[in-house]
N, C-alpha and C positions, 0 to 999 in steps of 0.2 A: 397500580401496585409496583413498587420498585423491586427489581430483582438484580442482585449484584453478586460478584464473586471476587474473593481475594486470592491472588495467585502469588507464586514465588515468595514464600515466607512472609506473606502479608505486605509485600512491597509494591504490589501492582493490583489495581482495582479496575474491573470492567463492569459496565452497567448498561442495560438497555432500558431506558425509561424516558419520559418527558420528551419524546420525539428526538432523542439524541443517543449516541453511544459515547460513554465516558471511559477514558482509560488514562492511567498514569501512576506514578510512584506515590505511595502513601507512607513512606518510611518515617517521615517526620511526625506522623499522627499516632496517637495511641488508638489501637483498633476499637476498643469499646466506646471511646469518645467520638471517634469518626462515625461509627454506626449510629450512635444517637443523633449526631449532627445531620447525617444523611436523612434519617427518618423524620426529623423535625424541620430542617431548613432546606435540604437539598445538598448538592455536591459543592465542595469548596471551589473557589474561582481558579485555583492553580492546577486543577485537574483538566486535562485536555478533553474536549468534546467535539464530536462531529454530528451536526444536525442531520436528521434523516433526509432532509431535502437536498443536501449536498452529496449524498452517497450515490455513486454511479453503479458500482457492482461490488460484490463480496465473493471471494474465493475461499472455499473450504476443502482443500485437497485431502483425499484419503491418504493415510500413512504419514502425513506431515504434521508436525506439532504446532501449526500456526494457522491463523485465519488472516487474510489480507483484505483490508477495506480500501477500495478505490473511491476517492471523493474529489470534488473540485475539478479543476482542469486536468492536472496530471499528478495529483498528490495521492499518496497511499500511506496507510498505517498498518503495520504488521503486528498482530497480537499473538504472542507466543503462549500457548496453553499446553503444558506438559500432560495434563490429565485428559485422556480421550473422552471420558464421561462428561467432564465439565465443558470441553470443547463442543461436543455435540449438543449439550444443554444450552450453551450460549448461542450457537448457530440456530437451534430450534427457536429460541426466543426472538432472535433477529428475524427469522422467517415469519413468525407470528405478527411481529410489529410492522414489517415491510411486506405487506401482502401483494402490493402492485408489481413486485419484481418477478421475473421469470427465473425459476430455479432449475438448473441442469446438473445432472450427475454425470461426471466423467472428467477426463483430463482435457485441459485447453490444448488447442492444436500447437504443433511445433512452430508453425509460422508466427503465432501470437507471441510466443516467447523469444523467437529469434529475429523478429522484425527489425529491431533497432540495430542489432549486430549486422544483419544482412545489408541494410542501407549504409552503414559505416564502411563495410568492406567494399561495397559498390562505389562509394565516393572515393575512397583511397585508391581503388583500382583505376578509376577515371583519371585521377591526378597522375598516377604512375604512367598510364598510357600516354597522356598528353606530354609529360616530361620526357618520356622515352622517344616520342615522335620528334620533339624539339631537339633533343640530343642527336638523333639520327640525322636530322636536317643540317645541323651545325657541322656534323662530321662530313657531310657531302659538300660543304663549302658555302652554304647559305649563311648570310649574316643577318642578325636581328638587332634592332635598335630600340632602346627604351625611350619612349616619347612622353613628354609632359611632366617631367619632374627633374 
């Protein structure tokens, strides 16, 4: 059975069926014709889909109006759902379809969210320390020569 929701003034469709999550803009379609087409033939080709086999994890933070789907190597799709009831219904449907996942309730650790920024600061600090060291050595009178070019 196909279960889908139209969001944001009928311009965004999300669906959990056929071992995929579909999402995308449906502005160019007439809603009644689109519903008939979905029931008969399936989803149009221009609507983005993520097969269940590609999904790595899904985050459903409390108090936030979005669900984030992480898939592939480092890709993610954020589905904004203003209505909390629809958001919970959609996530419940995903849980029913993807039974092999582990579901945790709680906020991700600070390190998970700050990991990329931490390594960027560490990298920049390393370059700064190295440059500072070279500048200090040049100030003391050492001379450096660029070789090979």
